[in-house]
mmCIF file of the N, C-alpha and C atoms, coordinates in Angstrom:
data_MODEL
# 
_entry.id   MODEL 
# 
loop_
_atom_site.group_PDB 
_atom_site.id 
_atom_site.type_symbol 
_atom_site.label_atom_id 
_atom_site.label_alt_id 
_atom_site.label_comp_id 
_atom_site.label_asym_id 
_atom_site.label_entity_id 
_atom_site.label_seq_id 
_atom_site.pdbx_PDB_ins_code 
_atom_site.Cartn_x 
_atom_site.Cartn_y 
_atom_site.Cartn_z 
_atom_site.occupancy 
_atom_site.B_iso_or_equiv 
_atom_site.pdbx_formal_charge 
_atom_site.auth_seq_id 
_atom_site.auth_comp_id 
_atom_site.auth_asym_id 
_atom_site.auth_atom_id 
_atom_site.pdbx_PDB_model_num 
ATOM 1   N N  . UNK A 1 1  ? 40.275 -25.151 61.088 1.00 0.00 ? 1  UNK A N  1 
ATOM 2   C CA . UNK A 1 1  ? 40.141 -23.825 60.556 1.00 0.00 ? 1  UNK A CA 1 
ATOM 3   C C  . UNK A 1 1  ? 38.673 -23.437 60.436 1.00 0.00 ? 1  UNK A C  1 
ATOM 4   N N  . UNK A 1 2  ? 37.855 -24.357 59.952 1.00 0.00 ? 2  UNK A N  1 
ATOM 5   C CA . UNK A 1 2  ? 36.437 -24.056 59.776 1.00 0.00 ? 2  UNK A CA 1 
ATOM 6   C C  . UNK A 1 2  ? 35.776 -23.755 61.120 1.00 0.00 ? 2  UNK A C  1 
ATOM 7   N N  . UNK A 1 3  ? 36.055 -24.569 62.145 1.00 0.00 ? 3  UNK A N  1 
ATOM 8   C CA . UNK A 1 3  ? 35.495 -24.316 63.467 1.00 0.00 ? 3  UNK A CA 1 
ATOM 9   C C  . UNK A 1 3  ? 35.893 -22.941 63.973 1.00 0.00 ? 3  UNK A C  1 
ATOM 10  N N  . UNK A 1 4  ? 37.138 -22.590 63.795 1.00 0.00 ? 4  UNK A N  1 
ATOM 11  C CA . UNK A 1 4  ? 37.629 -21.292 64.233 1.00 0.00 ? 4  UNK A CA 1 
ATOM 12  C C  . UNK A 1 4  ? 36.908 -20.165 63.499 1.00 0.00 ? 4  UNK A C  1 
ATOM 13  N N  . UNK A 1 5  ? 36.797 -20.287 62.200 1.00 0.00 ? 5  UNK A N  1 
ATOM 14  C CA . UNK A 1 5  ? 36.161 -19.232 61.404 1.00 0.00 ? 5  UNK A CA 1 
ATOM 15  C C  . UNK A 1 5  ? 34.682 -19.063 61.745 1.00 0.00 ? 5  UNK A C  1 
ATOM 16  N N  . UNK A 1 6  ? 33.981 -20.176 61.934 1.00 0.00 ? 6  UNK A N  1 
ATOM 17  C CA . UNK A 1 6  ? 32.541 -20.103 62.192 1.00 0.00 ? 6  UNK A CA 1 
ATOM 18  C C  . UNK A 1 6  ? 32.206 -19.722 63.627 1.00 0.00 ? 6  UNK A C  1 
ATOM 19  N N  . UNK A 1 7  ? 33.129 -19.925 64.557 1.00 0.00 ? 7  UNK A N  1 
ATOM 20  C CA . UNK A 1 7  ? 32.830 -19.645 65.952 1.00 0.00 ? 7  UNK A CA 1 
ATOM 21  C C  . UNK A 1 7  ? 33.337 -18.290 66.431 1.00 0.00 ? 7  UNK A C  1 
ATOM 22  N N  . UNK A 1 8  ? 34.143 -17.634 65.651 1.00 0.00 ? 8  UNK A N  1 
ATOM 23  C CA . UNK A 1 8  ? 34.723 -16.367 66.069 1.00 0.00 ? 8  UNK A CA 1 
ATOM 24  C C  . UNK A 1 8  ? 33.691 -15.246 66.033 1.00 0.00 ? 8  UNK A C  1 
ATOM 25  N N  . UNK A 1 9  ? 33.570 -14.543 67.146 1.00 0.00 ? 9  UNK A N  1 
ATOM 26  C CA . UNK A 1 9  ? 32.656 -13.402 67.196 1.00 0.00 ? 9  UNK A CA 1 
ATOM 27  C C  . UNK A 1 9  ? 33.215 -12.226 66.417 1.00 0.00 ? 9  UNK A C  1 
ATOM 28  N N  . UNK A 1 10 ? 34.520 -12.196 66.241 1.00 0.00 ? 10 UNK A N  1 
ATOM 29  C CA . UNK A 1 10 ? 35.162 -11.073 65.551 1.00 0.00 ? 10 UNK A CA 1 
ATOM 30  C C  . UNK A 1 10 ? 35.231 -11.267 64.048 1.00 0.00 ? 10 UNK A C  1 
ATOM 31  N N  . UNK A 1 11 ? 34.927 -12.465 63.574 1.00 0.00 ? 11 UNK A N  1 
ATOM 32  C CA . UNK A 1 11 ? 35.011 -12.741 62.146 1.00 0.00 ? 11 UNK A CA 1 
ATOM 33  C C  . UNK A 1 11 ? 33.605 -12.782 61.572 1.00 0.00 ? 11 UNK A C  1 
ATOM 34  N N  . UNK A 1 12 ? 33.318 -11.858 60.705 1.00 0.00 ? 12 UNK A N  1 
ATOM 35  C CA . UNK A 1 12 ? 32.009 -11.823 60.075 1.00 0.00 ? 12 UNK A CA 1 
ATOM 36  C C  . UNK A 1 12 ? 32.031 -12.701 58.843 1.00 0.00 ? 12 UNK A C  1 
ATOM 37  N N  . UNK A 1 13 ? 30.907 -13.285 58.488 1.00 0.00 ? 13 UNK A N  1 
ATOM 38  C CA . UNK A 1 13 ? 30.857 -14.194 57.344 1.00 0.00 ? 13 UNK A CA 1 
ATOM 39  C C  . UNK A 1 13 ? 31.187 -13.502 56.034 1.00 0.00 ? 13 UNK A C  1 
ATOM 40  N N  . UNK A 1 14 ? 31.200 -12.192 56.013 1.00 0.00 ? 14 UNK A N  1 
ATOM 41  C CA . UNK A 1 14 ? 31.563 -11.481 54.792 1.00 0.00 ? 14 UNK A CA 1 
ATOM 42  C C  . UNK A 1 14 ? 33.078 -11.293 54.674 1.00 0.00 ? 14 UNK A C  1 
ATOM 43  N N  . UNK A 1 15 ? 33.813 -11.665 55.698 1.00 0.00 ? 15 UNK A N  1 
ATOM 44  C CA . UNK A 1 15 ? 35.264 -11.553 55.677 1.00 0.00 ? 15 UNK A CA 1 
ATOM 45  C C  . UNK A 1 15 ? 35.847 -12.613 54.762 1.00 0.00 ? 15 UNK A C  1 
ATOM 46  N N  . UNK A 1 16 ? 36.757 -12.212 53.908 1.00 0.00 ? 16 UNK A N  1 
ATOM 47  C CA . UNK A 1 16 ? 37.397 -13.155 52.992 1.00 0.00 ? 16 UNK A CA 1 
ATOM 48  C C  . UNK A 1 16 ? 38.471 -13.957 53.712 1.00 0.00 ? 16 UNK A C  1 
ATOM 49  N N  . UNK A 1 17 ? 38.512 -15.246 53.422 1.00 0.00 ? 17 UNK A N  1 
ATOM 50  C CA . UNK A 1 17 ? 39.551 -16.132 53.940 1.00 0.00 ? 17 UNK A CA 1 
ATOM 51  C C  . UNK A 1 17 ? 40.275 -16.749 52.755 1.00 0.00 ? 17 UNK A C  1 
ATOM 52  N N  . UNK A 1 18 ? 41.569 -16.990 52.920 1.00 0.00 ? 18 UNK A N  1 
ATOM 53  C CA . UNK A 1 18 ? 42.374 -17.555 51.842 1.00 0.00 ? 18 UNK A CA 1 
ATOM 54  C C  . UNK A 1 18 ? 43.187 -18.728 52.359 1.00 0.00 ? 18 UNK A C  1 
ATOM 55  N N  . UNK A 1 19 ? 43.135 -19.821 51.621 1.00 0.00 ? 19 UNK A N  1 
ATOM 56  C CA . UNK A 1 19 ? 44.011 -20.965 51.864 1.00 0.00 ? 19 UNK A CA 1 
ATOM 57  C C  . UNK A 1 19 ? 45.187 -20.791 50.918 1.00 0.00 ? 19 UNK A C  1 
ATOM 58  N N  . UNK A 1 20 ? 46.352 -20.524 51.471 1.00 0.00 ? 20 UNK A N  1 
ATOM 59  C CA . UNK A 1 20 ? 47.542 -20.307 50.666 1.00 0.00 ? 20 UNK A CA 1 
ATOM 60  C C  . UNK A 1 20 ? 48.370 -21.584 50.722 1.00 0.00 ? 20 UNK A C  1 
ATOM 61  N N  . UNK A 1 21 ? 48.633 -22.152 49.546 1.00 0.00 ? 21 UNK A N  1 
ATOM 62  C CA . UNK A 1 21 ? 49.324 -23.434 49.481 1.00 0.00 ? 21 UNK A CA 1 
ATOM 63  C C  . UNK A 1 21 ? 50.048 -23.567 48.145 1.00 0.00 ? 21 UNK A C  1 
ATOM 64  N N  . UNK A 1 22 ? 50.912 -24.576 48.050 1.00 0.00 ? 22 UNK A N  1 
ATOM 65  C CA . UNK A 1 22 ? 51.599 -24.808 46.772 1.00 0.00 ? 22 UNK A CA 1 
ATOM 66  C C  . UNK A 1 22 ? 50.602 -25.072 45.645 1.00 0.00 ? 22 UNK A C  1 
ATOM 67  N N  . UNK A 1 23 ? 50.980 -24.679 44.447 1.00 0.00 ? 23 UNK A N  1 
ATOM 68  C CA . UNK A 1 23 ? 50.123 -24.849 43.274 1.00 0.00 ? 23 UNK A CA 1 
ATOM 69  C C  . UNK A 1 23 ? 49.659 -26.296 43.108 1.00 0.00 ? 23 UNK A C  1 
ATOM 70  N N  . UNK A 1 24 ? 50.566 -27.214 43.304 1.00 0.00 ? 24 UNK A N  1 
ATOM 71  C CA . UNK A 1 24 ? 50.271 -28.637 43.089 1.00 0.00 ? 24 UNK A CA 1 
ATOM 72  C C  . UNK A 1 24 ? 49.264 -29.195 44.090 1.00 0.00 ? 24 UNK A C  1 
ATOM 73  N N  . UNK A 1 25 ? 48.928 -28.459 45.118 1.00 0.00 ? 25 UNK A N  1 
ATOM 74  C CA . UNK A 1 25 ? 48.010 -28.956 46.154 1.00 0.00 ? 25 UNK A CA 1 
ATOM 75  C C  . UNK A 1 25 ? 46.565 -28.522 45.943 1.00 0.00 ? 25 UNK A C  1 
ATOM 76  N N  . UNK A 1 26 ? 46.257 -27.793 44.886 1.00 0.00 ? 26 UNK A N  1 
ATOM 77  C CA . UNK A 1 26 ? 44.888 -27.301 44.703 1.00 0.00 ? 26 UNK A CA 1 
ATOM 78  C C  . UNK A 1 26 ? 43.875 -28.441 44.660 1.00 0.00 ? 26 UNK A C  1 
ATOM 79  N N  . UNK A 1 27 ? 44.170 -29.508 43.953 1.00 0.00 ? 27 UNK A N  1 
ATOM 80  C CA . UNK A 1 27 ? 43.243 -30.647 43.888 1.00 0.00 ? 27 UNK A CA 1 
ATOM 81  C C  . UNK A 1 27 ? 43.055 -31.262 45.265 1.00 0.00 ? 27 UNK A C  1 
ATOM 82  N N  . UNK A 1 28 ? 44.133 -31.339 46.049 1.00 0.00 ? 28 UNK A N  1 
ATOM 83  C CA . UNK A 1 28 ? 44.040 -31.876 47.415 1.00 0.00 ? 28 UNK A CA 1 
ATOM 84  C C  . UNK A 1 28 ? 43.168 -30.983 48.294 1.00 0.00 ? 28 UNK A C  1 
ATOM 85  N N  . UNK A 1 29 ? 43.353 -29.686 48.172 1.00 0.00 ? 29 UNK A N  1 
ATOM 86  C CA . UNK A 1 29 ? 42.551 -28.740 48.955 1.00 0.00 ? 29 UNK A CA 1 
ATOM 87  C C  . UNK A 1 29 ? 41.073 -28.900 48.609 1.00 0.00 ? 29 UNK A C  1 
ATOM 88  N N  . UNK A 1 30 ? 40.764 -28.953 47.337 1.00 0.00 ? 30 UNK A N  1 
ATOM 89  C CA . UNK A 1 30 ? 39.367 -29.112 46.914 1.00 0.00 ? 30 UNK A CA 1 
ATOM 90  C C  . UNK A 1 30 ? 38.785 -30.442 47.404 1.00 0.00 ? 30 UNK A C  1 
ATOM 91  N N  . UNK A 1 31 ? 39.581 -31.501 47.357 1.00 0.00 ? 31 UNK A N  1 
ATOM 92  C CA . UNK A 1 31 ? 39.116 -32.810 47.834 1.00 0.00 ? 31 UNK A CA 1 
ATOM 93  C C  . UNK A 1 31 ? 38.827 -32.774 49.332 1.00 0.00 ? 31 UNK A C  1 
ATOM 94  N N  . UNK A 1 32 ? 39.685 -32.139 50.091 1.00 0.00 ? 32 UNK A N  1 
ATOM 95  C CA . UNK A 1 32 ? 39.477 -32.053 51.529 1.00 0.00 ? 32 UNK A CA 1 
ATOM 96  C C  . UNK A 1 32 ? 38.223 -31.249 51.873 1.00 0.00 ? 32 UNK A C  1 
ATOM 97  N N  . UNK A 1 33 ? 37.959 -30.210 51.101 1.00 0.00 ? 33 UNK A N  1 
ATOM 98  C CA . UNK A 1 33 ? 36.795 -29.375 51.374 1.00 0.00 ? 33 UNK A CA 1 
ATOM 99  C C  . UNK A 1 33 ? 35.481 -30.059 51.027 1.00 0.00 ? 33 UNK A C  1 
ATOM 100 N N  . UNK A 1 34 ? 35.539 -31.149 50.282 1.00 0.00 ? 34 UNK A N  1 
ATOM 101 C CA . UNK A 1 34 ? 34.325 -31.926 49.985 1.00 0.00 ? 34 UNK A CA 1 
ATOM 102 C C  . UNK A 1 34 ? 33.979 -32.901 51.113 1.00 0.00 ? 34 UNK A C  1 
ATOM 103 N N  . UNK A 1 35 ? 34.853 -33.053 52.085 1.00 0.00 ? 35 UNK A N  1 
ATOM 104 C CA . UNK A 1 35 ? 34.589 -33.957 53.212 1.00 0.00 ? 35 UNK A CA 1 
ATOM 105 C C  . UNK A 1 35 ? 33.441 -33.415 54.064 1.00 0.00 ? 35 UNK A C  1 
ATOM 106 N N  . UNK A 1 36 ? 32.688 -34.298 54.703 1.00 0.00 ? 36 UNK A N  1 
ATOM 107 C CA . UNK A 1 36 ? 31.569 -33.864 55.549 1.00 0.00 ? 36 UNK A CA 1 
ATOM 108 C C  . UNK A 1 36 ? 31.965 -32.865 56.635 1.00 0.00 ? 36 UNK A C  1 
ATOM 109 N N  . UNK A 1 37 ? 33.180 -32.962 57.120 1.00 0.00 ? 37 UNK A N  1 
ATOM 110 C CA . UNK A 1 37 ? 33.630 -32.037 58.166 1.00 0.00 ? 37 UNK A CA 1 
ATOM 111 C C  . UNK A 1 37 ? 33.587 -30.583 57.704 1.00 0.00 ? 37 UNK A C  1 
ATOM 112 N N  . UNK A 1 38 ? 33.621 -30.384 56.395 1.00 0.00 ? 38 UNK A N  1 
ATOM 113 C CA . UNK A 1 38 ? 33.608 -29.038 55.840 1.00 0.00 ? 38 UNK A CA 1 
ATOM 114 C C  . UNK A 1 38 ? 32.283 -28.707 55.159 1.00 0.00 ? 38 UNK A C  1 
ATOM 115 N N  . UNK A 1 39 ? 31.217 -29.330 55.585 1.00 0.00 ? 39 UNK A N  1 
ATOM 116 C CA . UNK A 1 39 ? 29.920 -29.147 54.927 1.00 0.00 ? 39 UNK A CA 1 
ATOM 117 C C  . UNK A 1 39 ? 29.426 -27.704 54.976 1.00 0.00 ? 39 UNK A C  1 
ATOM 118 N N  . UNK A 1 40 ? 29.886 -26.922 55.936 1.00 0.00 ? 40 UNK A N  1 
ATOM 119 C CA . UNK A 1 40 ? 29.444 -25.524 56.050 1.00 0.00 ? 40 UNK A CA 1 
ATOM 120 C C  . UNK A 1 40 ? 30.397 -24.555 55.371 1.00 0.00 ? 40 UNK A C  1 
ATOM 121 N N  . UNK A 1 41 ? 31.305 -25.062 54.564 1.00 0.00 ? 41 UNK A N  1 
ATOM 122 C CA . UNK A 1 41 ? 32.285 -24.206 53.903 1.00 0.00 ? 41 UNK A CA 1 
ATOM 123 C C  . UNK A 1 41 ? 31.611 -23.147 53.037 1.00 0.00 ? 41 UNK A C  1 
ATOM 124 N N  . UNK A 1 42 ? 30.433 -23.467 52.528 1.00 0.00 ? 42 UNK A N  1 
ATOM 125 C CA . UNK A 1 42 ? 29.699 -22.508 51.713 1.00 0.00 ? 42 UNK A CA 1 
ATOM 126 C C  . UNK A 1 42 ? 29.271 -21.269 52.478 1.00 0.00 ? 42 UNK A C  1 
ATOM 127 N N  . UNK A 1 43 ? 29.278 -21.348 53.829 1.00 0.00 ? 43 UNK A N  1 
ATOM 128 C CA . UNK A 1 43 ? 28.932 -20.197 54.661 1.00 0.00 ? 43 UNK A CA 1 
ATOM 129 C C  . UNK A 1 43 ? 30.041 -19.154 54.678 1.00 0.00 ? 43 UNK A C  1 
ATOM 130 N N  . UNK A 1 44 ? 31.206 -19.533 54.194 1.00 0.00 ? 44 UNK A N  1 
ATOM 131 C CA . UNK A 1 44 ? 32.364 -18.652 54.251 1.00 0.00 ? 44 UNK A CA 1 
ATOM 132 C C  . UNK A 1 44 ? 32.778 -18.182 52.862 1.00 0.00 ? 44 UNK A C  1 
ATOM 133 N N  . UNK A 1 45 ? 33.385 -17.028 52.816 1.00 0.00 ? 45 UNK A N  1 
ATOM 134 C CA . UNK A 1 45 ? 33.973 -16.516 51.576 1.00 0.00 ? 45 UNK A CA 1 
ATOM 135 C C  . UNK A 1 45 ? 35.428 -16.975 51.582 1.00 0.00 ? 45 UNK A C  1 
ATOM 136 N N  . UNK A 1 46 ? 35.671 -18.176 51.036 1.00 0.00 ? 46 UNK A N  1 
ATOM 137 C CA . UNK A 1 46 ? 37.000 -18.762 51.099 1.00 0.00 ? 46 UNK A CA 1 
ATOM 138 C C  . UNK A 1 46 ? 37.524 -19.043 49.698 1.00 0.00 ? 46 UNK A C  1 
ATOM 139 N N  . UNK A 1 47 ? 38.798 -18.753 49.502 1.00 0.00 ? 47 UNK A N  1 
ATOM 140 C CA . UNK A 1 47 ? 39.437 -18.941 48.203 1.00 0.00 ? 47 UNK A CA 1 
ATOM 141 C C  . UNK A 1 47 ? 40.780 -19.624 48.383 1.00 0.00 ? 47 UNK A C  1 
ATOM 142 N N  . UNK A 1 48 ? 41.206 -20.291 47.331 1.00 0.00 ? 48 UNK A N  1 
ATOM 143 C CA . UNK A 1 48 ? 42.525 -20.931 47.290 1.00 0.00 ? 48 UNK A CA 1 
ATOM 144 C C  . UNK A 1 48 ? 43.481 -19.966 46.599 1.00 0.00 ? 48 UNK A C  1 
ATOM 145 N N  . UNK A 1 49 ? 44.628 -19.748 47.197 1.00 0.00 ? 49 UNK A N  1 
ATOM 146 C CA . UNK A 1 49 ? 45.613 -18.830 46.647 1.00 0.00 ? 49 UNK A CA 1 
ATOM 147 C C  . UNK A 1 49 ? 46.930 -19.568 46.454 1.00 0.00 ? 49 UNK A C  1 
ATOM 148 N N  . UNK A 1 50 ? 47.245 -19.920 45.210 1.00 0.00 ? 50 UNK A N  1 
ATOM 149 C CA . UNK A 1 50 ? 48.481 -20.655 44.940 1.00 0.00 ? 50 UNK A CA 1 
ATOM 150 C C  . UNK A 1 50 ? 49.711 -19.775 45.140 1.00 0.00 ? 50 UNK A C  1 
ATOM 151 N N  . UNK A 1 51 ? 50.774 -20.402 45.630 1.00 0.00 ? 51 UNK A N  1 
ATOM 152 C CA . UNK A 1 51 ? 52.028 -19.691 45.844 1.00 0.00 ? 51 UNK A CA 1 
ATOM 153 C C  . UNK A 1 51 ? 52.474 -18.922 44.602 1.00 0.00 ? 51 UNK A C  1 
ATOM 154 N N  . UNK A 1 52 ? 52.345 -19.550 43.431 1.00 0.00 ? 52 UNK A N  1 
ATOM 155 C CA . UNK A 1 52 ? 52.859 -18.915 42.212 1.00 0.00 ? 52 UNK A CA 1 
ATOM 156 C C  . UNK A 1 52 ? 52.154 -17.596 41.917 1.00 0.00 ? 52 UNK A C  1 
ATOM 157 N N  . UNK A 1 53 ? 50.854 -17.512 42.226 1.00 0.00 ? 53 UNK A N  1 
ATOM 158 C CA . UNK A 1 53 ? 50.122 -16.264 41.982 1.00 0.00 ? 53 UNK A CA 1 
ATOM 159 C C  . UNK A 1 53 ? 50.618 -15.157 42.896 1.00 0.00 ? 53 UNK A C  1 
ATOM 160 N N  . UNK A 1 54 ? 50.879 -15.492 44.145 1.00 0.00 ? 54 UNK A N  1 
ATOM 161 C CA . UNK A 1 54 ? 51.425 -14.489 45.062 1.00 0.00 ? 54 UNK A CA 1 
ATOM 162 C C  . UNK A 1 54 ? 52.805 -14.041 44.618 1.00 0.00 ? 54 UNK A C  1 
ATOM 163 N N  . UNK A 1 55 ? 53.619 -15.012 44.243 1.00 0.00 ? 55 UNK A N  1 
ATOM 164 C CA . UNK A 1 55 ? 54.979 -14.695 43.814 1.00 0.00 ? 55 UNK A CA 1 
ATOM 165 C C  . UNK A 1 55 ? 54.967 -13.821 42.552 1.00 0.00 ? 55 UNK A C  1 
ATOM 166 N N  . UNK A 1 56 ? 54.149 -14.178 41.601 1.00 0.00 ? 56 UNK A N  1 
ATOM 167 C CA . UNK A 1 56 ? 54.091 -13.460 40.326 1.00 0.00 ? 56 UNK A CA 1 
ATOM 168 C C  . UNK A 1 56 ? 53.590 -12.029 40.492 1.00 0.00 ? 56 UNK A C  1 
ATOM 169 N N  . UNK A 1 57 ? 52.670 -11.812 41.415 1.00 0.00 ? 57 UNK A N  1 
ATOM 170 C CA . UNK A 1 57 ? 52.028 -10.502 41.538 1.00 0.00 ? 57 UNK A CA 1 
ATOM 171 C C  . UNK A 1 57 ? 52.441 -9.717  42.785 1.00 0.00 ? 57 UNK A C  1 
ATOM 172 N N  . UNK A 1 58 ? 53.377 -10.226 43.560 1.00 0.00 ? 58 UNK A N  1 
ATOM 173 C CA . UNK A 1 58 ? 53.697 -9.588  44.842 1.00 0.00 ? 58 UNK A CA 1 
ATOM 174 C C  . UNK A 1 58 ? 54.159 -8.136  44.713 1.00 0.00 ? 58 UNK A C  1 
ATOM 175 N N  . UNK A 1 59 ? 54.969 -7.838  43.720 1.00 0.00 ? 59 UNK A N  1 
ATOM 176 C CA . UNK A 1 59 ? 55.464 -6.473  43.563 1.00 0.00 ? 59 UNK A CA 1 
ATOM 177 C C  . UNK A 1 59 ? 54.324 -5.516  43.245 1.00 0.00 ? 59 UNK A C  1 
ATOM 178 N N  . UNK A 1 60 ? 53.459 -5.900  42.317 1.00 0.00 ? 60 UNK A N  1 
ATOM 179 C CA . UNK A 1 60 ? 52.331 -5.035  41.949 1.00 0.00 ? 60 UNK A CA 1 
ATOM 180 C C  . UNK A 1 60 ? 51.369 -4.867  43.122 1.00 0.00 ? 60 UNK A C  1 
ATOM 181 N N  . UNK A 1 61 ? 51.103 -5.937  43.837 1.00 0.00 ? 61 UNK A N  1 
ATOM 182 C CA . UNK A 1 61 ? 50.189 -5.849  44.980 1.00 0.00 ? 61 UNK A CA 1 
ATOM 183 C C  . UNK A 1 61 ? 50.774 -4.934  46.053 1.00 0.00 ? 61 UNK A C  1 
ATOM 184 N N  . UNK A 1 62 ? 52.054 -5.094  46.324 1.00 0.00 ? 62 UNK A N  1 
ATOM 185 C CA . UNK A 1 62 ? 52.692 -4.255  47.335 1.00 0.00 ? 62 UNK A CA 1 
ATOM 186 C C  . UNK A 1 62 ? 52.705 -2.786  46.923 1.00 0.00 ? 62 UNK A C  1 
ATOM 187 N N  . UNK A 1 63 ? 52.894 -2.532  45.648 1.00 0.00 ? 63 UNK A N  1 
ATOM 188 C CA . UNK A 1 63 ? 52.995 -1.161  45.163 1.00 0.00 ? 63 UNK A CA 1 
ATOM 189 C C  . UNK A 1 63 ? 51.630 -0.511  44.971 1.00 0.00 ? 63 UNK A C  1 
ATOM 190 N N  . UNK A 1 64 ? 50.701 -1.233  44.379 1.00 0.00 ? 64 UNK A N  1 
ATOM 191 C CA . UNK A 1 64 ? 49.426 -0.627  43.983 1.00 0.00 ? 64 UNK A CA 1 
ATOM 192 C C  . UNK A 1 64 ? 48.214 -1.148  44.751 1.00 0.00 ? 64 UNK A C  1 
ATOM 193 N N  . UNK A 1 65 ? 48.375 -2.274  45.444 1.00 0.00 ? 65 UNK A N  1 
ATOM 194 C CA . UNK A 1 65 ? 47.240 -2.900  46.108 1.00 0.00 ? 65 UNK A CA 1 
ATOM 195 C C  . UNK A 1 65 ? 46.779 -2.149  47.342 1.00 0.00 ? 65 UNK A C  1 
ATOM 196 N N  . UNK A 1 66 ? 45.491 -2.176  47.546 1.00 0.00 ? 66 UNK A N  1 
ATOM 197 C CA . UNK A 1 66 ? 44.890 -1.608  48.738 1.00 0.00 ? 66 UNK A CA 1 
ATOM 198 C C  . UNK A 1 66 ? 43.669 -2.459  49.054 1.00 0.00 ? 66 UNK A C  1 
ATOM 199 N N  . UNK A 1 67 ? 43.589 -2.939  50.259 1.00 0.00 ? 67 UNK A N  1 
ATOM 200 C CA . UNK A 1 67 ? 42.489 -3.825  50.609 1.00 0.00 ? 67 UNK A CA 1 
ATOM 201 C C  . UNK A 1 67 ? 42.691 -5.196  49.983 1.00 0.00 ? 67 UNK A C  1 
ATOM 202 N N  . UNK A 1 68 ? 41.610 -5.928  49.815 1.00 0.00 ? 68 UNK A N  1 
ATOM 203 C CA . UNK A 1 68 ? 41.698 -7.299  49.308 1.00 0.00 ? 68 UNK A CA 1 
ATOM 204 C C  . UNK A 1 68 ? 41.390 -7.430  47.819 1.00 0.00 ? 68 UNK A C  1 
ATOM 205 N N  . UNK A 1 69 ? 41.101 -6.348  47.144 1.00 0.00 ? 69 UNK A N  1 
ATOM 206 C CA . UNK A 1 69 ? 40.707 -6.432  45.739 1.00 0.00 ? 69 UNK A CA 1 
ATOM 207 C C  . UNK A 1 69 ? 41.753 -7.148  44.891 1.00 0.00 ? 69 UNK A C  1 
ATOM 208 N N  . UNK A 1 70 ? 43.008 -6.812  45.045 1.00 0.00 ? 70 UNK A N  1 
ATOM 209 C CA . UNK A 1 70 ? 44.072 -7.430  44.245 1.00 0.00 ? 70 UNK A CA 1 
ATOM 210 C C  . UNK A 1 70 ? 44.238 -8.907  44.584 1.00 0.00 ? 70 UNK A C  1 
ATOM 211 N N  . UNK A 1 71 ? 44.136 -9.247  45.852 1.00 0.00 ? 71 UNK A N  1 
ATOM 212 C CA . UNK A 1 71 ? 44.273 -10.639 46.269 1.00 0.00 ? 71 UNK A CA 1 
ATOM 213 C C  . UNK A 1 71 ? 43.115 -11.469 45.737 1.00 0.00 ? 71 UNK A C  1 
ATOM 214 N N  . UNK A 1 72 ? 41.902 -10.943 45.855 1.00 0.00 ? 72 UNK A N  1 
ATOM 215 C CA . UNK A 1 72 ? 40.739 -11.667 45.349 1.00 0.00 ? 72 UNK A CA 1 
ATOM 216 C C  . UNK A 1 72 ? 40.820 -11.897 43.844 1.00 0.00 ? 72 UNK A C  1 
ATOM 217 N N  . UNK A 1 73 ? 41.442 -10.966 43.138 1.00 0.00 ? 73 UNK A N  1 
ATOM 218 C CA . UNK A 1 73 ? 41.553 -11.089 41.682 1.00 0.00 ? 73 UNK A CA 1 
ATOM 219 C C  . UNK A 1 73 ? 42.433 -12.251 41.262 1.00 0.00 ? 73 UNK A C  1 
ATOM 220 N N  . UNK A 1 74 ? 43.403 -12.640 42.089 1.00 0.00 ? 74 UNK A N  1 
ATOM 221 C CA . UNK A 1 74 ? 44.300 -13.726 41.710 1.00 0.00 ? 74 UNK A CA 1 
ATOM 222 C C  . UNK A 1 74 ? 43.976 -15.044 42.412 1.00 0.00 ? 74 UNK A C  1 
ATOM 223 N N  . UNK A 1 75 ? 43.039 -15.017 43.342 1.00 0.00 ? 75 UNK A N  1 
ATOM 224 C CA . UNK A 1 75 ? 42.663 -16.232 44.076 1.00 0.00 ? 75 UNK A CA 1 
ATOM 225 C C  . UNK A 1 75 ? 41.648 -17.061 43.287 1.00 0.00 ? 75 UNK A C  1 
ATOM 226 N N  . UNK A 1 76 ? 41.586 -18.344 43.601 1.00 0.00 ? 76 UNK A N  1 
ATOM 227 C CA . UNK A 1 76 ? 40.630 -19.266 42.969 1.00 0.00 ? 76 UNK A CA 1 
ATOM 228 C C  . UNK A 1 76 ? 39.510 -19.533 43.965 1.00 0.00 ? 76 UNK A C  1 
ATOM 229 N N  . UNK A 1 77 ? 38.285 -19.283 43.576 1.00 0.00 ? 77 UNK A N  1 
ATOM 230 C CA . UNK A 1 77 ? 37.141 -19.464 44.469 1.00 0.00 ? 77 UNK A CA 1 
ATOM 231 C C  . UNK A 1 77 ? 36.973 -20.930 44.856 1.00 0.00 ? 77 UNK A C  1 
ATOM 232 N N  . UNK A 1 78 ? 36.647 -21.179 46.099 1.00 0.00 ? 78 UNK A N  1 
ATOM 233 C CA . UNK A 1 78 ? 36.369 -22.516 46.608 1.00 0.00 ? 78 UNK A CA 1 
ATOM 234 C C  . UNK A 1 78 ? 34.942 -22.563 47.097 1.00 0.00 ? 78 UNK A C  1 
ATOM 235 N N  . UNK A 1 79 ? 34.338 -23.684 47.243 1.00 0.00 ? 79 UNK A N  1 
ATOM 236 C CA . UNK A 1 79 ? 34.735 -25.001 46.765 1.00 0.00 ? 79 UNK A CA 1 
ATOM 237 C C  . UNK A 1 79 ? 34.462 -25.199 45.329 1.00 0.00 ? 79 UNK A C  1 
# 
């Protein structure tokens, strides 16, 4: 994923990226991002988005959300 994000000409570094995964995997996601293979993760605007947050807020986001503001509000910043 990191190689794809950093090499894409169409993806600007200001574009937000989200890792969407089960709530119980947040510690695993953070551990993986500390690996040397992800040393440039700080170059990206990447957040962890737990399933429960999407589920809890999906109706409001669908009804009132526009752009990424609502998603960013419920996401957890990484690393």
